[in-house]
TIBAMAR-955360 format. One record per residue (C-alpha): residue in three letters; chain; z, y, x. Coordinates in steps of 0.25 Angstrom, whole numbers, plus 5000, padded with zeros to 4 digits. Layout:
N
PT, ala, A, Z, Y, X
...
This chain:
490
PT, unk, A, 4980, 4887, 4766
PT, unk, A, 4983, 4888, 4751
PT, unk, A, 4986, 4902, 4746
PT, unk, A, 5002, 4905, 4743
PT, unk, A, 5004, 4903, 4729
PT, unk, A, 4991, 4898, 4724
PT, unk, A, 4997, 4884, 4722
PT, unk, A, 5010, 4888, 4716
PT, unk, A, 5003, 4897, 4706
PT, unk, A, 4995, 4887, 4701
PT, unk, A, 5006, 4878, 4700
PT, unk, A, 5015, 4888, 4693
PT, unk, A, 5003, 4893, 4683
PT, unk, A, 5002, 4878, 4678
PT, unk, A, 5014, 4870, 4678
PT, unk, A, 5012, 4855, 4677
PT, unk, A, 5015, 4850, 4662
PT, unk, A, 5027, 4841, 4660
PT, unk, A, 5026, 4828, 4652
PT, unk, A, 5027, 4829, 4636
PT, unk, A, 5037, 4818, 4634
PT, unk, A, 5046, 4821, 4645
PT, unk, A, 5062, 4823, 4641
PT, unk, A, 5072, 4823, 4653
PT, unk, A, 5085, 4815, 4652
PT, unk, A, 5096, 4822, 4646
PT, unk, A, 5104, 4821, 4660
PT, unk, A, 5093, 4828, 4666
PT, unk, A, 5092, 4839, 4655
PT, unk, A, 5107, 4841, 4657
PT, unk, A, 5107, 4842, 4671
PT, unk, A, 5095, 4852, 4671
PT, unk, A, 5102, 4861, 4662
PT, unk, A, 5115, 4860, 4669
PT, unk, A, 5119, 4872, 4677
PT, unk, A, 5105, 4880, 4673
PT, unk, A, 5111, 4889, 4662
PT, unk, A, 5125, 4889, 4663
PT, unk, A, 5127, 4901, 4653
PT, unk, A, 5116, 4900, 4643
PT, unk, A, 5108, 4890, 4635
PT, unk, A, 5093, 4892, 4636
PT, unk, A, 5085, 4888, 4623
PT, unk, A, 5070, 4889, 4619
PT, unk, A, 5066, 4891, 4605
PT, unk, A, 5053, 4886, 4602
PT, unk, A, 5054, 4884, 4587
PT, unk, A, 5060, 4898, 4583
PT, unk, A, 5050, 4909, 4583
PT, unk, A, 5060, 4920, 4583
PT, unk, A, 5066, 4915, 4595
PT, unk, A, 5062, 4920, 4609
PT, unk, A, 5054, 4909, 4617
PT, unk, A, 5063, 4911, 4629
PT, unk, A, 5077, 4906, 4633
PT, unk, A, 5088, 4914, 4628
PT, unk, A, 5103, 4913, 4630
PT, unk, A, 5111, 4908, 4619
PT, unk, A, 5126, 4914, 4616
PT, unk, A, 5137, 4907, 4623
PT, unk, A, 5150, 4905, 4618
PT, unk, A, 5157, 4905, 4631
PT, unk, A, 5166, 4917, 4635
PT, unk, A, 5162, 4916, 4649
PT, unk, A, 5148, 4922, 4646
PT, unk, A, 5154, 4936, 4642
PT, unk, A, 5162, 4942, 4652
PT, unk, A, 5164, 4955, 4645
PT, unk, A, 5172, 4949, 4634
PT, unk, A, 5187, 4952, 4632
PT, unk, A, 5198, 4941, 4633
PT, unk, A, 5201, 4943, 4619
PT, unk, A, 5187, 4941, 4614
PT, unk, A, 5187, 4928, 4623
PT, unk, A, 5198, 4923, 4616
PT, unk, A, 5194, 4926, 4602
PT, unk, A, 5181, 4919, 4606
PT, unk, A, 5188, 4907, 4611
PT, unk, A, 5196, 4906, 4598
PT, unk, A, 5184, 4907, 4590
PT, unk, A, 5179, 4895, 4581
PT, unk, A, 5169, 4885, 4586
PT, unk, A, 5154, 4889, 4582
PT, unk, A, 5150, 4882, 4569
PT, unk, A, 5134, 4880, 4567
PT, unk, A, 5128, 4885, 4555
PT, unk, A, 5114, 4885, 4550
PT, unk, A, 5110, 4898, 4558
PT, unk, A, 5114, 4892, 4570
PT, unk, A, 5106, 4879, 4568
PT, unk, A, 5094, 4887, 4565
PT, unk, A, 5094, 4893, 4578
PT, unk, A, 5095, 4880, 4586
PT, unk, A, 5084, 4874, 4594
PT, unk, A, 5076, 4861, 4590
PT, unk, A, 5076, 4848, 4598
PT, unk, A, 5062, 4850, 4601
PT, unk, A, 5065, 4864, 4607
PT, unk, A, 5076, 4858, 4615
PT, unk, A, 5066, 4847, 4620
PT, unk, A, 5055, 4856, 4622
PT, unk, A, 5065, 4866, 4631
PT, unk, A, 5068, 4854, 4640
PT, unk, A, 5054, 4851, 4642
PT, unk, A, 5051, 4865, 4645
PT, unk, A, 5062, 4866, 4655
PT, unk, A, 5059, 4852, 4660
PT, unk, A, 5044, 4857, 4662
PT, unk, A, 5049, 4870, 4669
PT, unk, A, 5058, 4863, 4678
PT, unk, A, 5047, 4853, 4683
PT, unk, A, 5037, 4865, 4685
PT, unk, A, 5048, 4873, 4692
PT, unk, A, 5051, 4862, 4701
PT, unk, A, 5036, 4858, 4703
PT, unk, A, 5033, 4873, 4706
PT, unk, A, 5045, 4875, 4715
PT, unk, A, 5041, 4862, 4722
PT, unk, A, 5027, 4867, 4724
PT, unk, A, 5032, 4881, 4728
PT, unk, A, 5041, 4875, 4739
PT, unk, A, 5030, 4866, 4744
PT, unk, A, 5020, 4878, 4744
PT, unk, A, 5031, 4887, 4750
PT, unk, A, 5033, 4876, 4761
PT, unk, A, 5018, 4875, 4763
PT, unk, A, 5017, 4890, 4763
PT, unk, A, 5029, 4892, 4773
PT, unk, A, 5021, 4883, 4782
PT, unk, A, 5007, 4889, 4781
PT, unk, A, 5014, 4903, 4783
PT, unk, A, 5021, 4898, 4795
PT, unk, A, 5008, 4892, 4801
PT, unk, A, 5001, 4904, 4797
PT, unk, A, 5010, 4914, 4803
PT, unk, A, 5010, 4905, 4816
PT, unk, A, 4996, 4905, 4817
PT, unk, A, 4996, 4920, 4814
PT, unk, A, 5006, 4922, 4826
PT, unk, A, 4998, 4913, 4834
PT, unk, A, 4986, 4920, 4832
PT, unk, A, 4993, 4934, 4835
PT, unk, A, 4998, 4928, 4847
PT, unk, A, 4984, 4923, 4851
PT, unk, A, 4979, 4937, 4849
PT, unk, A, 4990, 4943, 4857
PT, unk, A, 4987, 4933, 4868
PT, unk, A, 4972, 4936, 4867
PT, unk, A, 4976, 4952, 4868
PT, unk, A, 4984, 4949, 4880
PT, unk, A, 4972, 4943, 4887
PT, unk, A, 4964, 4954, 4883
PT, unk, A, 4974, 4963, 4889
PT, unk, A, 4975, 4955, 4901
PT, unk, A, 4960, 4955, 4903
PT, unk, A, 4959, 4970, 4901
PT, unk, A, 4970, 4972, 4910
PT, unk, A, 4964, 4964, 4921
PT, unk, A, 4952, 4972, 4920
PT, unk, A, 4959, 4985, 4920
PT, unk, A, 4966, 4981, 4932
PT, unk, A, 4954, 4976, 4939
PT, unk, A, 4947, 4989, 4936
PT, unk, A, 4959, 4997, 4939
PT, unk, A, 4961, 4991, 4953
PT, unk, A, 4947, 4994, 4956
PT, unk, A, 4948, 5008, 4951
PT, unk, A, 4960, 5010, 4960
PT, unk, A, 4953, 5004, 4972
PT, unk, A, 4940, 5014, 4969
PT, unk, A, 4949, 5025, 4968
PT, unk, A, 4956, 5022, 4981
PT, unk, A, 4943, 5021, 4988
PT, unk, A, 4937, 5034, 4983
PT, unk, A, 4951, 5041, 4987
PT, unk, A, 4948, 5035, 5001
PT, unk, A, 4934, 5040, 5000
PT, unk, A, 4938, 5054, 4996
PT, unk, A, 4948, 5055, 5007
PT, unk, A, 4937, 5051, 5017
PT, unk, A, 4929, 5062, 5010
PT, unk, A, 4939, 5072, 5012
PT, unk, A, 4942, 5068, 5026
PT, unk, A, 4927, 5069, 5029
PT, unk, A, 4927, 5083, 5022
PT, unk, A, 4938, 5088, 5031
PT, unk, A, 4931, 5081, 5044
PT, unk, A, 4919, 5088, 5040
PT, unk, A, 4927, 5102, 5041
PT, unk, A, 4928, 5100, 5057
PT, unk, A, 4913, 5099, 5060
PT, unk, A, 4911, 5111, 5051
PT, unk, A, 4920, 5120, 5058
PT, unk, A, 4915, 5115, 5071
PT, unk, A, 4901, 5119, 5067
PT, unk, A, 4905, 5132, 5062
PT, unk, A, 4914, 5135, 5074
PT, unk, A, 4901, 5131, 5083
PT, unk, A, 4893, 5142, 5074
PT, unk, A, 4904, 5152, 5077
PT, unk, A, 4905, 5150, 5092
PT, unk, A, 4890, 5151, 5093
PT, unk, A, 4890, 5165, 5088
PT, unk, A, 4897, 5169, 5100
PT, unk, A, 4885, 5166, 5108
PT, unk, A, 4880, 5178, 5115
PT, unk, A, 4866, 5185, 5117
PT, unk, A, 4854, 5177, 5116
PT, unk, A, 4862, 5164, 5114
PT, unk, A, 4866, 5169, 5100
PT, unk, A, 4853, 5161, 5094
PT, unk, A, 4852, 5152, 5082
PT, unk, A, 4849, 5140, 5090
PT, unk, A, 4848, 5126, 5086
PT, unk, A, 4863, 5124, 5087
PT, unk, A, 4867, 5135, 5077
PT, unk, A, 4856, 5129, 5067
PT, unk, A, 4863, 5115, 5069
PT, unk, A, 4877, 5121, 5067
PT, unk, A, 4873, 5128, 5054
PT, unk, A, 4867, 5115, 5049
PT, unk, A, 4879, 5107, 5054
PT, unk, A, 4888, 5117, 5045
PT, unk, A, 4879, 5116, 5033
PT, unk, A, 4879, 5101, 5034
PT, unk, A, 4894, 5100, 5036
PT, unk, A, 4896, 5110, 5024
PT, unk, A, 4886, 5101, 5015
PT, unk, A, 4893, 5089, 5019
PT, unk, A, 4907, 5095, 5015
PT, unk, A, 4901, 5099, 5001
PT, unk, A, 4896, 5085, 4998
PT, unk, A, 4909, 5080, 5003
PT, unk, A, 4917, 5089, 4994
PT, unk, A, 4908, 5086, 4982
PT, unk, A, 4910, 5071, 4984
PT, unk, A, 4925, 5074, 4986
PT, unk, A, 4926, 5081, 4973
PT, unk, A, 4918, 5069, 4966
PT, unk, A, 4928, 5060, 4973
PT, unk, A, 4941, 5067, 4967
PT, unk, A, 4934, 5067, 4953
PT, unk, A, 4930, 5052, 4954
PT, unk, A, 4945, 5049, 4959
PT, unk, A, 4950, 5056, 4946
PT, unk, A, 4941, 5049, 4938
PT, unk, A, 4945, 5037, 4944
PT, unk, A, 4959, 5039, 4943
PT, unk, A, 4958, 5043, 4928
PT, unk, A, 4950, 5030, 4926
PT, unk, A, 4962, 5022, 4934
PT, unk, A, 4971, 5029, 4924
PT, unk, A, 4964, 5025, 4912
PT, unk, A, 4965, 5010, 4918
PT, unk, A, 4978, 5010, 4921
PT, unk, A, 4983, 5016, 4908
PT, unk, A, 4974, 5006, 4901
PT, unk, A, 4980, 4995, 4910
PT, unk, A, 4994, 5000, 4907
PT, unk, A, 4992, 5000, 4892
PT, unk, A, 4986, 4986, 4893
PT, unk, A, 4997, 4981, 4901
PT, unk, A, 5008, 4986, 4891
PT, unk, A, 4999, 4981, 4880
PT, unk, A, 4998, 4967, 4887
PT, unk, A, 5014, 4967, 4888
PT, unk, A, 5015, 4970, 4874
PT, unk, A, 5004, 4960, 4869
PT, unk, A, 5010, 4949, 4878
PT, unk, A, 5024, 4951, 4873
PT, unk, A, 5018, 4950, 4859
PT, unk, A, 5011, 4938, 4863
PT, unk, A, 5024, 4931, 4867
PT, unk, A, 5032, 4935, 4855
PT, unk, A, 5037, 4923, 4847
PT, unk, A, 5044, 4921, 4835
PT, unk, A, 5057, 4919, 4843
PT, unk, A, 5055, 4930, 4853
PT, unk, A, 5065, 4942, 4855
PT, unk, A, 5061, 4955, 4849
PT, unk, A, 5053, 4950, 4837
PT, unk, A, 5057, 4958, 4825
PT, unk, A, 5051, 4965, 4812
PT, unk, A, 5044, 4977, 4813
PT, unk, A, 5041, 4981, 4799
PT, unk, A, 5027, 4988, 4796
PT, unk, A, 5022, 4987, 4810
PT, unk, A, 5010, 4978, 4805
PT, unk, A, 5006, 4991, 4798
PT, unk, A, 5007, 5001, 4809
PT, unk, A, 4993, 5001, 4817
PT, unk, A, 4996, 5008, 4830
PT, unk, A, 4983, 5003, 4836
PT, unk, A, 4972, 5012, 4843
PT, unk, A, 4961, 5002, 4846
PT, unk, A, 4954, 4990, 4842
PT, unk, A, 4951, 4979, 4852
PT, unk, A, 4937, 4984, 4855
PT, unk, A, 4942, 4998, 4857
PT, unk, A, 4953, 4993, 4865
PT, unk, A, 4944, 4984, 4874
PT, unk, A, 4934, 4996, 4876
PT, unk, A, 4945, 5005, 4880
PT, unk, A, 4948, 4997, 4891
PT, unk, A, 4934, 4993, 4895
PT, unk, A, 4930, 5008, 4895
PT, unk, A, 4941, 5010, 4904
PT, unk, A, 4936, 5000, 4913
PT, unk, A, 4922, 5004, 4913
PT, unk, A, 4926, 5019, 4915
PT, unk, A, 4935, 5014, 4928
PT, unk, A, 4922, 5006, 4933
PT, unk, A, 4913, 5018, 4931
PT, unk, A, 4923, 5027, 4938
PT, unk, A, 4923, 5017, 4949
PT, unk, A, 4909, 5016, 4951
PT, unk, A, 4908, 5030, 4951
PT, unk, A, 4919, 5031, 4961
PT, unk, A, 4913, 5020, 4970
PT, unk, A, 4899, 5027, 4971
PT, unk, A, 4906, 5041, 4974
PT, unk, A, 4913, 5033, 4985
PT, unk, A, 4900, 5029, 4990
PT, unk, A, 4894, 5043, 4989
PT, unk, A, 4907, 5048, 4996
PT, unk, A, 4904, 5037, 5008
PT, unk, A, 4890, 5041, 5009
PT, unk, A, 4892, 5056, 5010
PT, unk, A, 4903, 5054, 5021
PT, unk, A, 4892, 5046, 5029
PT, unk, A, 4881, 5056, 5026
PT, unk, A, 4890, 5068, 5029
PT, unk, A, 4895, 5062, 5042
PT, unk, A, 4882, 5059, 5047
PT, unk, A, 4875, 5072, 5043
PT, unk, A, 4887, 5079, 5049
PT, unk, A, 4885, 5071, 5062
PT, unk, A, 4870, 5072, 5063
PT, unk, A, 4872, 5087, 5062
PT, unk, A, 4884, 5087, 5071
PT, unk, A, 4875, 5080, 5081
PT, unk, A, 4863, 5089, 5079
PT, unk, A, 4872, 5101, 5082
PT, unk, A, 4877, 5094, 5094
PT, unk, A, 4863, 5092, 5099
PT, unk, A, 4860, 5107, 5097
PT, unk, A, 4872, 5111, 5104
PT, unk, A, 4868, 5102, 5116
PT, unk, A, 4854, 5107, 5116
PT, unk, A, 4859, 5121, 5116
PT, unk, A, 4869, 5120, 5126
PT, unk, A, 4859, 5113, 5135
PT, unk, A, 4849, 5125, 5133
PT, unk, A, 4861, 5135, 5135
PT, unk, A, 4864, 5128, 5148
PT, unk, A, 4850, 5127, 5153
PT, unk, A, 4849, 5142, 5150
PT, unk, A, 4862, 5145, 5157
PT, unk, A, 4857, 5137, 5169
PT, unk, A, 4844, 5144, 5169
PT, unk, A, 4851, 5157, 5168
PT, unk, A, 4861, 5154, 5180
PT, unk, A, 4848, 5151, 5189
PT, unk, A, 4842, 5164, 5184
PT, unk, A, 4854, 5172, 5187
PT, unk, A, 4856, 5165, 5201
PT, unk, A, 4841, 5169, 5204
PT, unk, A, 4844, 5183, 5199
PT, unk, A, 4856, 5183, 5207
PT, unk, A, 4849, 5179, 5219
PT, unk, A, 4838, 5189, 5216
PT, unk, A, 4848, 5201, 5215
PT, unk, A, 4854, 5198, 5228
PT, unk, A, 4840, 5198, 5235
PT, unk, A, 4836, 5211, 5227
PT, unk, A, 4849, 5217, 5232
PT, unk, A, 4846, 5212, 5246
PT, unk, A, 4832, 5218, 5245
PT, unk, A, 4838, 5232, 5240
PT, unk, A, 4846, 5232, 5252
PT, unk, A, 4835, 5229, 5262
PT, unk, A, 4827, 5239, 5254
PT, unk, A, 4838, 5249, 5256
PT, unk, A, 4839, 5245, 5271
PT, unk, A, 4824, 5248, 5272
PT, unk, A, 4824, 5261, 5266
PT, unk, A, 4837, 5265, 5275
PT, unk, A, 4829, 5260, 5287
PT, unk, A, 4816, 5268, 5283
PT, unk, A, 4825, 5279, 5281
PT, unk, A, 4828, 5280, 5297
PT, unk, A, 4813, 5279, 5299
PT, unk, A, 4810, 5291, 5290
PT, unk, A, 4821, 5299, 5296
PT, unk, A, 4814, 5297, 5310
PT, unk, A, 4801, 5301, 5305
PT, unk, A, 4805, 5313, 5298
PT, unk, A, 4814, 5317, 5310
PT, unk, A, 4803, 5316, 5318
PT, unk, A, 4794, 5324, 5309
PT, unk, A, 4805, 5334, 5309
PT, unk, A, 4807, 5335, 5323
PT, unk, A, 4792, 5337, 5326
PT, unk, A, 4792, 5349, 5316
PT, unk, A, 4800, 5356, 5327
PT, unk, A, 4788, 5354, 5336
PT, unk, A, 4784, 5368, 5342
PT, unk, A, 4771, 5375, 5338
PT, unk, A, 4759, 5367, 5341
PT, unk, A, 4767, 5355, 5343
PT, unk, A, 4768, 5354, 5328
PT, unk, A, 4755, 5345, 5329
PT, unk, A, 4752, 5336, 5317
PT, unk, A, 4750, 5324, 5327
PT, unk, A, 4749, 5309, 5325
PT, unk, A, 4763, 5308, 5327
PT, unk, A, 4766, 5318, 5316
PT, unk, A, 4757, 5312, 5307
PT, unk, A, 4763, 5299, 5310
PT, unk, A, 4777, 5304, 5308
PT, unk, A, 4773, 5310, 5295
PT, unk, A, 4767, 5297, 5290
PT, unk, A, 4780, 5289, 5295
PT, unk, A, 4788, 5298, 5286
PT, unk, A, 4779, 5295, 5274
PT, unk, A, 4779, 5281, 5277
PT, unk, A, 4793, 5280, 5279
PT, unk, A, 4796, 5288, 5267
PT, unk, A, 4786, 5279, 5259
PT, unk, A, 4792, 5268, 5264
PT, unk, A, 4807, 5272, 5260
PT, unk, A, 4801, 5276, 5246
PT, unk, A, 4795, 5263, 5244
PT, unk, A, 4807, 5256, 5249
PT, unk, A, 4816, 5264, 5239
PT, unk, A, 4806, 5261, 5227
PT, unk, A, 4807, 5247, 5232
PT, unk, A, 4822, 5248, 5232
PT, unk, A, 4822, 5253, 5218
PT, unk, A, 4813, 5242, 5213
PT, unk, A, 4823, 5232, 5220
PT, unk, A, 4834, 5239, 5214
PT, unk, A, 4828, 5238, 5200
PT, unk, A, 4825, 5224, 5202
PT, unk, A, 4839, 5222, 5205
PT, unk, A, 4843, 5229, 5192
PT, unk, A, 4834, 5220, 5185
PT, unk, A, 4840, 5207, 5192
PT, unk, A, 4854, 5212, 5189
PT, unk, A, 4851, 5214, 5175
PT, unk, A, 4844, 5200, 5175
PT, unk, A, 4856, 5195, 5181
PT, unk, A, 4865, 5201, 5171
PT, unk, A, 4856, 5196, 5160
PT, unk, A, 4857, 5182, 5166
PT, unk, A, 4871, 5182, 5167
PT, unk, A, 4873, 5188, 5153
PT, unk, A, 4864, 5176, 5148
PT, unk, A, 4872, 5167, 5157
PT, unk, A, 4885, 5171, 5149
PT, unk, A, 4878, 5169, 5136
PT, unk, A, 4873, 5156, 5140
PT, unk, A, 4886, 5151, 5145
PT, unk, A, 4893, 5156, 5132
PT, unk, A, 4883, 5149, 5124
PT, unk, A, 4885, 5137, 5132
PT, unk, A, 4900, 5138, 5131
PT, unk, A, 4899, 5140, 5116
PT, unk, A, 4889, 5129, 5113
PT, unk, A, 4895, 5119, 5123
PT, unk, A, 4910, 5122, 5125
PT, unk, A, 4913, 5127, 5110
PT, unk, A, 4904, 5121, 5101
PT, unk, A, 4902, 5107, 5108
PT, unk, A, 4917, 5106, 5110
PT, unk, A, 4920, 5108, 5096
PT, unk, A, 4909, 5099, 5091
PT, unk, A, 4915, 5088, 5100
PT, unk, A, 4925, 5086, 5088
PT, unk, A, 4916, 5083, 5077
PT, unk, A, 4922, 5071, 5068
PT, unk, A, 4917, 5058, 5069
PT, unk, A, 4908, 5051, 5059
PT, unk, A, 4921, 5042, 5054
PT, unk, A, 4928, 5054, 5051
PT, unk, A, 4917, 5061, 5045
PT, unk, A, 4916, 5050, 5034
PT, unk, A, 4931, 5052, 5031
PT, unk, A, 4938, 5041, 5040
PT, unk, A, 4950, 5046, 5047
């Protein structure tokens, strides 16, 4: 397209020369001057050097040219005598050549002006058309760019929406796993309390049964395992809380970016559909000089891309944490269940041992009671035998006492006397022997009674231990939560 003014400037700088012998008709000359200068006569002096080379206004005798003249002056001027030419006035007149040259110059200037005006009109029409087409093309380009911008916004909106949906789903899943972890942590409190109560009740065992047996070892191990599982659960629970906060922060950034893009899309879509005939179109002077932008297309796209990449990274970390929590729930449930079974097996074995010991004690106690009874019968028989021997001793001693009353020579140490003396000694020795045996049997009876008391005490101890292990501890351990509850399911 030709630059504005190039053709016109060339035309104006070099006007086309008119023919040398051109003389217009008188009628044309008169019509050309008619009405152009109603109040003045323009002449051009080409022969008088003291005259200016420009047009000048000649004096007029028309009274209408001087609006400030008084009425008396107008009357006096109207009654003046007519102008009479003299030599001075003839000397100031133009020559015919000046008159023809003036006409020719006017004709040439008229042709040049008309030609320049025609060229200007043509160039102006072409300029208007070119500028109209250029303006329409510029507006079309702007509309096309706005359409591409709307498409770009739509693409990033879809990407953000997809990532936002994925992030919301991941946050919900992580929240569910966190709730499972919290329930599993609460469920682990019951087995811990049961194990501690079992240890507390087993402290009530008496005597020799208060031993550090396998059951106590396994119970202490169960308490340690449950506490360790709870510590790991709490650690992962803190991680889940922090991860949820990070997920929500990333989700907030995505939602904010999506909201901004939706607003920008509405604005750009409105601008894209604006036409010259649309409502609300108005002048906003100086708006093109106001640069309120804060980003360029590269930084604009990078901002959203960074938000999406950050969200994907947070989602990946959240998914890994979810898997870790799921694995932790399974591992902790298995550990607690295995230890629970070990403790139950130890309890079962210990209860069986205690029951067997109790049964043996009962057998020995029954035998001891039988022996005590027989010993008591023996004591009674010994006492009876001693009592019976006392009669024989009395008879022998009475005989000896009576024989001491024999007179004189009759006090003879005869065989009867000797036998009676021996009988007394023998009966007395028998009584002494029976009494010693009675004392021995009574001592044995005391030992049996002490053994009986020991067995009865040991039997009470075993019964108490059996009651603690079997009735109290094992009855509580029947309420151990299931594996489904230990992994966080209701």
